[in-house]
KEKELO-828786 format. One record per residue: x, z, y of N, C-alpha, C, O in turn; residue number from 1. Coordinates in nm, 4 decimals. Example, Ala and Ser with C-alpha at 12.3 -4.5 7.8 and 13.67 -1.06 7.14 Angstrom:
<nodes>
+----------+----------+----------+----------+----------+----------+----------+----------+----------+----------+----------+----------+--------+
|     n.px |     n.pz |     n.py |    ca.px |    ca.pz |    ca.py |     c.px |     c.pz |     c.py |     o.px |     o.pz |     o.py | lodren |
+----------+----------+----------+----------+----------+----------+----------+----------+----------+----------+----------+----------+--------+
|   1.3190 |   0.7800 |  -0.5690 |   1.2300 |   0.7800 |  -0.4500 |   1.3200 |   0.7800 |  -0.3300 |   1.4236 |   0.8465 |  -0.3319 |      1 |
|   1.2850 |   0.7080 |  -0.2250 |   1.3670 |   0.7140 |  -0.1060 |   1.2900 |   0.7870 |   0.0030 |   1.3409 |   0.8039 |   0.1138 |      2 |
+----------+----------+----------+----------+----------+----------+----------+----------+----------+----------+----------+----------+--------+
</nodes>
This chain:
<nodes>
+----------+----------+----------+----------+----------+----------+----------+----------+----------+----------+----------+----------+--------+
|     n.px |     n.pz |     n.py |    ca.px |    ca.pz |    ca.py |     c.px |     c.pz |     c.py |     o.px |     o.pz |     o.py | lodren |
+----------+----------+----------+----------+----------+----------+----------+----------+----------+----------+----------+----------+--------+
|   7.1705 |   7.9024 |   8.4671 |   7.1732 |   7.9516 |   8.6036 |   7.2464 |   7.8505 |   8.6916 |   7.3549 |   7.8034 |   8.6576 |      1 |
|   7.1866 |   7.8192 |   8.8016 |   7.2515 |   7.7414 |   8.9053 |   7.2277 |   7.8138 |   9.0361 |   7.1149 |   7.8516 |   9.0678 |      2 |
|   7.3340 |   7.8328 |   9.1116 |   7.3221 |   7.8992 |   9.2420 |   7.4159 |   7.8301 |   9.3399 |   7.5199 |   7.7762 |   9.3019 |      3 |
|   7.3770 |   7.8331 |   9.4653 |   7.4630 |   7.7740 |   9.5670 |   7.4553 |   7.8585 |   9.6932 |   7.3486 |   7.9047 |   9.7337 |      4 |
|   7.5708 |   7.8770 |   9.7533 |   7.5782 |   7.9501 |   9.8794 |   7.6786 |   7.8808 |   9.9696 |   7.7730 |   7.8172 |   9.9226 |      5 |
|   7.6574 |   7.8937 |  10.0974 |   7.7518 |   7.8413 |  10.1956 |   7.7986 |   7.9575 |  10.2810 |   7.7179 |   8.0402 |  10.3235 |      6 |
|   7.9273 |   7.9641 |  10.3062 |   7.9815 |   8.0714 |  10.3880 |   8.0905 |   8.0170 |  10.4782 |   8.1404 |   7.9061 |  10.4590 |      7 |
|   8.1261 |   8.0973 |  10.5764 |   8.2233 |   8.0558 |  10.6763 |   8.3478 |   8.1421 |  10.6668 |   8.3393 |   8.2648 |  10.6638 |      8 |
|   8.4630 |   8.0775 |  10.6620 |   8.5913 |   8.1469 |  10.6674 |   8.6305 |   8.1635 |  10.8137 |   8.6094 |   8.0727 |  10.8941 |      9 |
|   8.6864 |   8.2765 |  10.8483 |   8.7292 |   8.2951 |  10.9867 |   8.8455 |   8.2008 |  11.0182 |   8.9185 |   8.1602 |  10.9277 |     10 |
|   8.8631 |   8.1658 |  11.1450 |   8.9706 |   8.0726 |  11.1820 |   9.1079 |   8.1272 |  11.1458 |   9.1350 |   8.2465 |  11.1598 |     11 |
|   9.1924 |   8.0384 |  11.0996 |   9.3296 |   8.0728 |  11.0641 |   9.4249 |   7.9735 |  11.1286 |   9.3867 |   7.8625 |  11.1656 |     12 |
|   9.5478 |   8.0157 |  11.1408 |   9.6511 |   7.9286 |  11.1954 |   9.6903 |   7.8239 |  11.0914 |   9.6530 |   7.8336 |  10.9745 |     13 |
|   9.7639 |   7.7269 |  11.1346 |   9.8128 |   7.6230 |  11.0447 |   9.8970 |   7.6871 |  10.9341 |   9.9830 |   7.7708 |  10.9613 |     14 |
|   9.8716 |   7.6476 |  10.8111 |   9.9468 |   7.7006 |  10.6983 |   9.8612 |   7.7111 |  10.5740 |   9.7482 |   7.6624 |  10.5697 |     15 |
|   9.9166 |   7.7751 |  10.4735 |   9.8514 |   7.7937 |  10.3446 |   9.8138 |   7.9411 |  10.3318 |   9.9006 |   8.0283 |  10.3360 |     16 |
|   9.6842 |   7.9686 |  10.3162 |   9.6327 |   8.1048 |  10.3225 |   9.5584 |   8.1402 |  10.1936 |   9.4684 |   8.0676 |  10.1514 |     17 |
|   9.5962 |   8.2507 |  10.1320 |   9.5241 |   8.2999 |  10.0141 |   9.3867 |   8.3514 |  10.0561 |   9.3755 |   8.4378 |  10.1431 |     18 |
|   9.2836 |   8.2977 |   9.9939 |   9.1469 |   8.3372 |  10.0300 |   9.0670 |   8.3815 |   9.9073 |   8.9444 |   8.3912 |   9.9142 |     19 |
|   9.1330 |   8.4080 |   9.7976 |   9.0634 |   8.4412 |   9.6730 |   8.9648 |   8.5556 |   9.6921 |   8.8478 |   8.5426 |   9.6563 |     20 |
|   9.0100 |   8.6667 |   9.7477 |   8.9222 |   8.7834 |   9.7640 |   8.8065 |   8.7535 |   9.8583 |   8.6942 |   8.7983 |   9.8352 |     21 |
|   8.8333 |   8.6782 |   9.9643 |   8.7279 |   8.6430 |  10.0595 |   8.6213 |   8.5555 |   9.9922 |   8.5017 |   8.5739 |  10.0147 |     22 |
|   8.6658 |   8.4607 |   9.9099 |   8.5710 |   8.3756 |   9.8377 |   8.4874 |   8.4599 |   9.7421 |   8.3647 |   8.4499 |   9.7417 |     23 |
|   8.5524 |   8.5419 |   9.6620 |   8.4802 |   8.6244 |   9.5639 |   8.3778 |   8.7138 |   9.6323 |   8.2680 |   8.7331 |   9.5802 |     24 |
|   8.4122 |   8.7681 |   9.7476 |   8.3193 |   8.8577 |   9.8181 |   8.1941 |   8.7859 |   9.8672 |   8.0936 |   8.8508 |   9.8960 |     25 |
|   8.1981 |   8.6540 |   9.8772 |   8.0841 |   8.5765 |   9.9261 |   7.9946 |   8.5230 |   9.8145 |   7.8885 |   8.4665 |   9.8412 |     26 |
|   8.0371 |   8.5407 |   9.6906 |   7.9633 |   8.4833 |   9.5782 |   7.8569 |   8.5789 |   9.5262 |   7.8748 |   8.7006 |   9.5308 |     27 |
|   7.7456 |   8.5241 |   9.4765 |   7.6492 |   8.6080 |   9.4051 |   7.7074 |   8.6480 |   9.2699 |   7.8182 |   8.6072 |   9.2350 |     28 |
|   7.6338 |   8.7262 |   9.1952 |   7.6788 |   8.7657 |   9.0613 |   7.7092 |   8.6409 |   8.9786 |   7.6331 |   8.5442 |   8.9786 |     29 |
|   7.8207 |   8.6454 |   8.9093 |   7.8627 |   8.5307 |   8.8290 |   7.8063 |   8.5409 |   8.6884 |   7.7864 |   8.6512 |   8.6376 |     30 |
|   7.7798 |   8.4260 |   8.6239 |   7.7290 |   8.4284 |   8.4867 |   7.8386 |   8.4655 |   8.3875 |   7.9561 |   8.4730 |   8.4234 |     31 |
|   7.8002 |   8.4880 |   8.2657 |   7.8970 |   8.5193 |   8.1600 |   7.9978 |   8.4050 |   8.1429 |   8.1180 |   8.4286 |   8.1299 |     32 |
|   7.9481 |   8.2828 |   8.1430 |   8.0315 |   8.1635 |   8.1279 |   7.9785 |   8.0578 |   8.2242 |   7.8574 |   8.0428 |   8.2403 |     33 |
|   8.0693 |   7.9853 |   8.2876 |   8.0242 |   7.8794 |   8.3769 |   8.1387 |   7.8181 |   8.4540 |   8.2552 |   7.8282 |   8.4155 |     34 |
|   8.1029 |   7.7545 |   8.5635 |   8.1982 |   7.6861 |   8.6500 |   8.1628 |   7.7189 |   8.7950 |   8.0460 |   7.7189 |   8.8339 |     35 |
|   8.2658 |   7.7466 |   8.8731 |   8.2496 |   7.7595 |   9.0177 |   8.3085 |   7.6335 |   9.0805 |   8.4243 |   7.5994 |   9.0564 |     36 |
|   8.2290 |   7.5658 |   9.1601 |   8.2767 |   7.4509 |   9.2364 |   8.2804 |   7.4924 |   9.3833 |   8.1806 |   7.5391 |   9.4382 |     37 |
|   8.3967 |   7.4750 |   9.4460 |   8.4134 |   7.5034 |   9.5886 |   8.4384 |   7.3729 |   9.6619 |   8.5159 |   7.2891 |   9.6159 |     38 |
|   8.3731 |   7.3558 |   9.7754 |   8.3863 |   7.2348 |   9.8567 |   8.4010 |   7.2764 |  10.0024 |   8.3167 |   7.3493 |  10.0547 |     39 |
|   8.5066 |   7.2310 |  10.0682 |   8.5267 |   7.2598 |  10.2096 |   8.4699 |   7.1431 |  10.2906 |   8.5000 |   7.0271 |  10.2626 |     40 |
|   8.3884 |   7.1741 |  10.3901 |   8.3162 |   7.0721 |  10.4657 |   8.3951 |   7.0260 |  10.5889 |   8.3431 |   7.0240 |  10.7004 |     41 |
|   8.5200 |   6.9897 |  10.5666 |   8.6070 |   6.9501 |  10.6777 |   8.7053 |   6.8441 |  10.6302 |   8.7389 |   6.8380 |  10.5120 |     42 |
|   8.7511 |   6.7605 |  10.7232 |   8.8444 |   6.6530 |  10.6885 |   8.9860 |   6.6798 |  10.7377 |   9.0722 |   6.5922 |  10.7299 |     43 |
|   9.0104 |   6.8012 |  10.7887 |   9.1458 |   6.8346 |  10.8347 |   9.1955 |   6.9651 |  10.7736 |   9.2843 |   7.0310 |  10.8277 |     44 |
|   9.1366 |   7.0009 |  10.6603 |   9.1782 |   7.1189 |  10.5831 |   9.1545 |   7.0852 |  10.4363 |   9.0876 |   6.9867 |  10.4047 |     45 |
|   9.2085 |   7.1655 |  10.3483 |   9.1903 |   7.1417 |  10.2066 |   9.1841 |   7.2713 |  10.1289 |   9.1966 |   7.3801 |  10.1851 |     46 |
|   9.1646 |   7.2580 |   9.9985 |   9.1632 |   7.3716 |   9.9069 |   9.2640 |   7.3442 |   9.7955 |   9.2846 |   7.2299 |   9.7548 |     47 |
|   9.3256 |   7.4508 |   9.7479 |   9.4230 |   7.4372 |   9.6412 |   9.4287 |   7.5669 |   9.5622 |   9.3853 |   7.6720 |   9.6095 |     48 |
|   9.4818 |   7.5583 |   9.4431 |   9.5134 |   7.6771 |   9.3636 |   9.6640 |   7.6783 |   9.3463 |   9.7245 |   7.5789 |   9.3062 |     49 |
|   9.7237 |   7.7931 |   9.3775 |   9.8686 |   7.8020 |   9.3660 |   9.9087 |   7.9480 |   9.3539 |   9.8239 |   8.0358 |   9.3381 |     50 |
|  10.0375 |   7.9727 |   9.3612 |  10.1019 |   8.1051 |   9.3468 |  10.0348 |   8.2096 |   9.4371 |  10.0151 |   8.1865 |   9.5564 |     51 |
|  10.0004 |   8.3235 |   9.3787 |   9.9344 |   8.4280 |   9.4564 |  10.0197 |   8.5529 |   9.4778 |   9.9709 |   8.6503 |   9.5351 |     52 |
|  10.1445 |   8.5531 |   9.4341 |  10.2244 |   8.6754 |   9.4406 |  10.3332 |   8.6709 |   9.5472 |  10.3502 |   8.7678 |   9.6212 |     53 |
|  10.4057 |   8.5627 |   9.5566 |  10.5198 |   8.5549 |   9.6486 |  10.4809 |   8.4762 |   9.7736 |  10.4571 |   8.3558 |   9.7640 |     54 |
|  10.4736 |   8.5401 |   9.8903 |  10.4345 |   8.4695 |  10.0128 |  10.5318 |   8.3609 |  10.0551 |  10.4979 |   8.2778 |  10.1394 |     55 |
|  10.6519 |   8.3595 |   9.9986 |  10.7456 |   8.2505 |  10.0285 |  10.6881 |   8.1150 |   9.9867 |  10.7211 |   8.0123 |  10.0460 |     56 |
|  10.6021 |   8.1151 |   9.8848 |  10.5402 |   7.9901 |   9.8408 |  10.4575 |   7.9309 |   9.9544 |  10.4607 |   7.8099 |   9.9770 |     57 |
|  10.3841 |   8.0147 |  10.0252 |  10.3024 |   7.9667 |  10.1365 |  10.3896 |   7.9060 |  10.2468 |  10.3553 |   7.8020 |  10.3030 |     58 |
|  10.5000 |   7.9698 |  10.2769 |  10.5933 |   7.9199 |  10.3781 |  10.6522 |   7.7867 |  10.3338 |  10.6590 |   7.6918 |  10.4119 |     59 |
|  10.6948 |   7.7803 |  10.2079 |  10.7558 |   7.6575 |  10.1562 |  10.6553 |   7.5421 |  10.1510 |  10.6903 |   7.4285 |  10.1831 |     60 |
|  10.5316 |   7.5700 |  10.1112 |  10.4316 |   7.4637 |  10.1068 |  10.4066 |   7.4048 |  10.2449 |  10.3947 |   7.2832 |  10.2599 |     61 |
|  10.3989 |   7.4908 |  10.3450 |  10.3804 |   7.4386 |  10.4806 |  10.4988 |   7.3494 |  10.5192 |  10.4792 |   7.2410 |  10.5740 |     62 |
|  10.6200 |   7.3940 |  10.4911 |  10.7384 |   7.3151 |  10.5257 |  10.7378 |   7.1808 |  10.4520 |  10.7709 |   7.0777 |  10.5105 |     63 |
|  10.7010 |   7.1819 |  10.3264 |  10.6964 |   7.0585 |  10.2480 |  10.5941 |   6.9613 |  10.3063 |  10.6248 |   6.8440 |  10.3277 |     64 |
|  10.4736 |   7.0096 |  10.3317 |  10.3691 |   6.9219 |  10.3843 |  10.4038 |   6.8711 |  10.5244 |  10.3746 |   6.7562 |  10.5574 |     65 |
|  10.4654 |   6.9551 |  10.6065 |  10.5037 |   6.9111 |  10.7406 |  10.6133 |   6.8057 |  10.7365 |  10.6233 |   6.7232 |  10.8273 |     66 |
|  10.6951 |   6.8075 |  10.6330 |  10.7978 |   6.7036 |  10.6182 |  10.7413 |   6.5760 |  10.5549 |  10.7839 |   6.4653 |  10.5878 |     67 |
|  10.6453 |   6.5927 |  10.4641 |  10.5828 |   6.4768 |  10.4011 |  10.5009 |   6.3947 |  10.5008 |  10.5048 |   6.2716 |  10.4998 |     68 |
|  10.4269 |   6.4648 |  10.5864 |  10.3385 |   6.3977 |  10.6817 |  10.3714 |   6.4524 |  10.8207 |  10.3270 |   6.5609 |  10.8584 |     69 |
|  10.4478 |   6.3773 |  10.8938 |  10.4986 |   6.4216 |  11.0243 |  10.4011 |   6.3877 |  11.1364 |  10.3202 |   6.2955 |  11.1259 |     70 |
|  10.4114 |   6.4641 |  11.2421 |  10.3325 |   6.4384 |  11.3634 |  10.3983 |   6.3291 |  11.4471 |  10.5174 |   6.3013 |  11.4336 |     71 |
|  10.3180 |   6.2682 |  11.5336 |  10.3636 |   6.1725 |  11.6354 |  10.4338 |   6.0497 |  11.5778 |  10.5263 |   5.9964 |  11.6392 |     72 |
|  10.3906 |   6.0057 |  11.4619 |  10.4462 |   5.8813 |  11.4087 |  10.3918 |   5.7651 |  11.4916 |  10.2742 |   5.7646 |  11.5281 |     73 |
|  10.4754 |   5.6685 |  11.5211 |  10.4360 |   5.5585 |  11.6094 |  10.3287 |   5.4695 |  11.5481 |  10.2586 |   5.3993 |  11.6210 |     74 |
|  10.3143 |   5.4708 |  11.4177 |  10.2158 |   5.3849 |  11.3532 |  10.0748 |   5.4461 |  11.3484 |   9.9811 |   5.3784 |  11.3061 |     75 |
|  10.0573 |   5.5724 |  11.3907 |   9.9234 |   5.6327 |  11.3928 |   9.8394 |   5.5674 |  11.5019 |   9.8872 |   5.5467 |  11.6134 |     76 |
|   9.7152 |   5.5352 |  11.4702 |   9.6221 |   5.4860 |  11.5714 |   9.5169 |   5.5910 |  11.6062 |   9.4605 |   5.5868 |  11.7156 |     77 |
|   9.4897 |   5.6841 |  11.5166 |   9.3943 |   5.7931 |  11.5420 |   9.4722 |   5.9082 |  11.6056 |   9.5229 |   5.9957 |  11.5354 |     78 |
|   9.4815 |   5.9077 |  11.7389 |   9.5690 |   6.0030 |  11.8080 |   9.5000 |   6.0823 |  11.9185 |   9.5629 |   6.1700 |  11.9776 |     79 |
|   9.3753 |   6.0554 |  11.9481 |   9.3119 |   6.1173 |  12.0651 |   9.2716 |   6.2630 |  12.0465 |   9.2312 |   6.3267 |  12.1438 |     80 |
|   9.2806 |   6.3178 |  11.9271 |   9.2456 |   6.4584 |  11.9053 |   9.3679 |   6.5490 |  11.8941 |   9.3548 |   6.6644 |  11.8531 |     81 |
|   9.4842 |   6.5003 |  11.9289 |   9.6044 |   6.5827 |  11.9272 |   9.7042 |   6.5372 |  11.8224 |   9.6710 |   6.4654 |  11.7281 |     82 |
|   9.8267 |   6.5810 |  11.8420 |   9.9359 |   6.5403 |  11.7534 |   9.9163 |   6.5835 |  11.6088 |   9.9667 |   6.5180 |  11.5175 |     83 |
|   9.8440 |   6.6926 |  11.5866 |   9.8269 |   6.7439 |  11.4505 |   9.7064 |   6.6849 |  11.3784 |   9.6881 |   6.7099 |  11.2592 |     84 |
|   9.6236 |   6.6069 |  11.4486 |   9.4964 |   6.5647 |  11.3896 |   9.5127 |   6.4622 |  11.2778 |   9.4663 |   6.4865 |  11.1664 |     85 |
|   9.5760 |   6.3502 |  11.3033 |   9.5916 |   6.2489 |  11.1973 |   9.6724 |   6.3036 |  11.0807 |   9.6348 |   6.2806 |  10.9658 |     86 |
|   9.7828 |   6.3755 |  11.1054 |   9.8518 |   6.4364 |  10.9916 |   9.7613 |   6.5316 |  10.9116 |   9.7728 |   6.5396 |  10.7893 |     87 |
|   9.6722 |   6.6031 |  10.9800 |   9.5812 |   6.6941 |  10.9108 |   9.4885 |   6.6177 |  10.8168 |   9.4624 |   6.6628 |  10.7053 |     88 |
|   9.4385 |   6.5023 |  10.8611 |   9.3527 |   6.4214 |  10.7738 |   9.4296 |   6.3731 |  10.6511 |   9.3772 |   6.3771 |  10.5398 |     89 |
|   9.5528 |   6.3277 |  10.6704 |   9.6330 |   6.2802 |  10.5577 |   9.6626 |   6.3944 |  10.4602 |   9.6531 |   6.3762 |  10.3388 |     90 |
|   9.6979 |   6.5107 |  10.5122 |   9.7283 |   6.6261 |  10.4265 |   9.6050 |   6.6695 |  10.3490 |   9.6149 |   6.7082 |  10.2326 |     91 |
|   9.4878 |   6.6632 |  10.4136 |   9.3631 |   6.6970 |  10.3457 |   9.3389 |   6.6035 |  10.2277 |   9.2922 |   6.6458 |  10.1219 |     92 |
|   9.3716 |   6.4752 |  10.2473 |   9.3571 |   6.3798 |  10.1367 |   9.4536 |   6.4122 |  10.0225 |   9.4209 |   6.3912 |   9.9057 |     93 |
|   9.5710 |   6.4626 |  10.0559 |   9.6685 |   6.4977 |   9.9525 |   9.6249 |   6.6197 |   9.8714 |   9.6393 |   6.6202 |   9.7491 |     94 |
|   9.5721 |   6.7227 |   9.9370 |   9.5313 |   6.8434 |   9.8647 |   9.3949 |   6.8282 |   9.8010 |   9.3709 |   6.8794 |   9.6916 |     95 |
|   9.3067 |   6.7590 |   9.8679 |   9.1684 |   6.7488 |   9.8223 |   9.0825 |   6.8541 |   9.8901 |   9.1327 |   6.9497 |   9.9493 |     96 |
|   8.9521 |   6.8341 |   9.8798 |   8.8573 |   6.9210 |   9.9489 |   8.7700 |   7.0021 |   9.8539 |   8.6758 |   7.0682 |   9.8976 |     97 |
|   8.8005 |   6.9976 |   9.7235 |   8.7188 |   7.0747 |   9.6304 |   8.8018 |   7.1263 |   9.5137 |   8.9088 |   7.0746 |   9.4819 |     98 |
|   8.7483 |   7.2296 |   9.4521 |   8.8101 |   7.2920 |   9.3345 |   8.7017 |   7.3222 |   9.2327 |   8.5864 |   7.3459 |   9.2688 |     99 |
|   8.7391 |   7.3214 |   9.1051 |   8.6523 |   7.3699 |   8.9988 |   8.7285 |   7.4789 |   8.9237 |   8.8409 |   7.4578 |   8.8783 |    100 |
|   8.6655 |   7.5953 |   8.9116 |   8.7292 |   7.7106 |   8.8481 |   8.6370 |   7.7603 |   8.7373 |   8.5182 |   7.7815 |   8.7618 |    101 |
|   8.6893 |   7.7794 |   8.6151 |   8.6048 |   7.8330 |   8.5086 |   8.5667 |   7.9781 |   8.5356 |   8.6408 |   8.0544 |   8.5975 |    102 |
|   8.4493 |   8.0123 |   8.4871 |   8.3996 |   8.1504 |   8.4916 |   8.3931 |   8.1996 |   8.3475 |   8.3331 |   8.1347 |   8.2617 |    103 |
|   8.4548 |   8.3138 |   8.3214 |   8.4553 |   8.3748 |   8.1884 |   8.4312 |   8.5240 |   8.2044 |   8.4979 |   8.5898 |   8.2842 |    104 |
|   8.3380 |   8.5765 |   8.1303 |   8.3056 |   8.7203 |   8.1367 |   8.2744 |   8.7655 |   8.2789 |   8.3175 |   8.8723 |   8.3226 |    105 |
|   8.1983 |   8.6818 |   8.3508 |   8.1514 |   8.7131 |   8.4859 |   8.2638 |   8.7244 |   8.5888 |   8.2491 |   8.7917 |   8.6909 |    106 |
|   8.3759 |   8.6579 |   8.5611 |   8.4903 |   8.6592 |   8.6534 |   8.5499 |   8.5194 |   8.6620 |   8.5366 |   8.4391 |   8.5696 |    107 |
|   8.6155 |   8.4915 |   8.7735 |   8.6882 |   8.3661 |   8.7835 |   8.8050 |   8.3712 |   8.6860 |   8.8791 |   8.4694 |   8.6821 |    108 |
|   8.8209 |   8.2676 |   8.6089 |   8.9237 |   8.2651 |   8.5054 |   9.0490 |   8.1950 |   8.5589 |   9.0877 |   8.0880 |   8.5119 |    109 |
|   9.1101 |   8.2583 |   8.6576 |   9.2356 |   8.2101 |   8.7151 |   9.3520 |   8.2672 |   8.6363 |   9.3399 |   8.3728 |   8.5742 |    110 |
|   9.4649 |   8.1976 |   8.6385 |   9.5844 |   8.2489 |   8.5751 |   9.6363 |   8.3714 |   8.6488 |   9.5987 |   8.3972 |   8.7631 |    111 |
|   9.7223 |   8.4455 |   8.5826 |   9.7765 |   8.5698 |   8.6388 |   9.8360 |   8.5497 |   8.7767 |   9.8197 |   8.6350 |   8.8639 |    112 |
|   9.9040 |   8.4396 |   8.7977 |   9.9742 |   8.4164 |   8.9243 |   9.9053 |   8.3108 |   9.0094 |   9.9699 |   8.2469 |   9.0925 |    113 |
|   9.7754 |   8.2913 |   8.9902 |   9.7024 |   8.1895 |   9.0656 |   9.6069 |   8.2514 |   9.1660 |   9.5453 |   8.3548 |   9.1402 |    114 |
|   9.5956 |   8.1867 |   9.2805 |   9.5000 |   8.2252 |   9.3823 |   9.4445 |   8.1015 |   9.4501 |   9.5022 |   7.9930 |   9.4418 |    115 |
|   9.3322 |   8.1193 |   9.5170 |   9.2676 |   8.0106 |   9.5903 |   9.3265 |   8.0068 |   9.7305 |   9.3351 |   8.1092 |   9.7983 |    116 |
|   9.3666 |   7.8883 |   9.7729 |   9.4265 |   7.8696 |   9.9048 |   9.3348 |   7.7884 |   9.9956 |   9.2768 |   7.6882 |   9.9538 |    117 |
|   9.3229 |   7.8323 |  10.1183 |   9.2783 |   7.7459 |  10.2266 |   9.4037 |   7.6803 |  10.2803 |   9.4974 |   7.7486 |  10.3218 |    118 |
|   9.4060 |   7.5501 |  10.2796 |   9.5187 |   7.4737 |  10.3335 |   9.4758 |   7.4281 |  10.4729 |   9.4047 |   7.3287 |  10.4879 |    119 |
|   9.5194 |   7.5011 |  10.5728 |   9.4795 |   7.4723 |  10.7115 |   9.5842 |   7.3836 |  10.7754 |   9.7008 |   7.4215 |  10.7861 |    120 |
|   9.5424 |   7.2658 |  10.8177 |   9.6369 |   7.1676 |  10.8688 |   9.6294 |   7.1465 |  11.0200 |   9.7063 |   7.0674 |  11.0746 |    121 |
|   9.5385 |   7.2155 |  11.0882 |   9.5310 |   7.2045 |  11.2340 |   9.6005 |   7.3249 |  11.2966 |   9.6005 |   7.4341 |  11.2398 |    122 |
|   9.6594 |   7.3040 |  11.4138 |   9.7265 |   7.4137 |  11.4834 |   9.6284 |   7.5172 |  11.5351 |   9.6543 |   7.6373 |  11.5275 |    123 |
|   9.5173 |   7.4716 |  11.5870 |   9.4159 |   7.5611 |  11.6455 |   9.2808 |   7.5313 |  11.5826 |   9.1906 |   7.4797 |  11.6485 |    124 |
|   9.2677 |   7.5636 |  11.4570 |   9.1460 |   7.5313 |  11.3825 |   9.0331 |   7.6268 |  11.4182 |   9.0553 |   7.7403 |  11.4603 |    125 |
|   8.9132 |   7.5778 |  11.4003 |   8.7961 |   7.6626 |  11.4117 |   8.7674 |   7.7232 |  11.2748 |   8.8447 |   7.7056 |  11.1806 |    126 |
|   8.6575 |   7.7935 |  11.2650 |   8.6185 |   7.8472 |  11.1351 |   8.5914 |   7.7303 |  11.0395 |   8.5647 |   7.6181 |  11.0823 |    127 |
|   8.5989 |   7.7586 |  10.9127 |   8.5808 |   7.6548 |  10.8104 |   8.4646 |   7.6923 |  10.7195 |   8.4512 |   7.8078 |  10.6791 |    128 |
|   8.3812 |   7.5946 |  10.6877 |   8.2648 |   7.6166 |  10.6024 |   8.2955 |   7.5746 |  10.4586 |   8.3539 |   7.4693 |  10.4331 |    129 |
|   8.2540 |   7.6603 |  10.3667 |   8.2727 |   7.6374 |  10.2235 |   8.1351 |   7.6389 |  10.1554 |   8.0531 |   7.7269 |  10.1816 |    130 |
|   8.1113 |   7.5418 |  10.0689 |   7.9935 |   7.5424 |   9.9835 |   8.0404 |   7.5824 |   9.8436 |   8.1291 |   7.5191 |   9.7864 |    131 |
|   7.9805 |   7.6868 |   9.7901 |   8.0123 |   7.7347 |   9.6551 |   7.8927 |   7.7097 |   9.5647 |   7.7826 |   7.7573 |   9.5923 |    132 |
|   7.9138 |   7.6357 |   9.4575 |   7.8078 |   7.6077 |   9.3620 |   7.8501 |   7.6665 |   9.2275 |   7.9599 |   7.6414 |   9.1778 |    133 |
|   7.7598 |   7.7451 |   9.1710 |   7.7856 |   7.8106 |   9.0426 |   7.6953 |   7.7479 |   8.9378 |   7.5733 |   7.7433 |   8.9534 |    134 |
|   7.7569 |   7.7001 |   8.8316 |   7.6830 |   7.6447 |   8.7186 |   7.7132 |   7.7296 |   8.5964 |   7.8292 |   7.7538 |   8.5633 |    135 |
|   7.6097 |   7.7738 |   8.5308 |   7.6356 |   7.8566 |   8.4127 |   7.5115 |   7.8973 |   8.3419 |   7.5183 |   7.9673 |   8.2408 |    136 |
+----------+----------+----------+----------+----------+----------+----------+----------+----------+----------+----------+----------+--------+
</nodes>
C-alpha cells in the first residue's frame, strides 16, 4: 500500500506546537506495518518529535531556539521580509522539514512521551501545508 495526502494546518503563533492528533485526523487508514513520512512545504517552519506531556518543554524549546538564532544580527543580508524571517530559515534548517514515523498495528509507533511538533518560526505565519506519504 502506498498513499499520499496533503493537508493544511491552521495558522499558529511562533513556537513549538503539538500537532499529533491533527496529523492523525488527516490520515487515511494506516496499514498493519509501514512508515509515515511527513514533509512540511515551507522554509520558515519545521517538524520535530519531542515531549508530549509537559508544556514547559514547548516554552523551553522556543527560548533555546530564540537564543541560538537571534533576530536583527548585523551580518544577515536576507532582511526584507522582517526581523524574524532569516532566523526562521536558519531554525528550519536546524529542525528539518520532514519526519519518518514507524507504523505498527495500524497506529503510529511513537514513544509514550513523544508527539509530533510543528515548529513555527515566524511571528505571523500563515497556514502550513503538510504532505503525508504512507508506505506499507
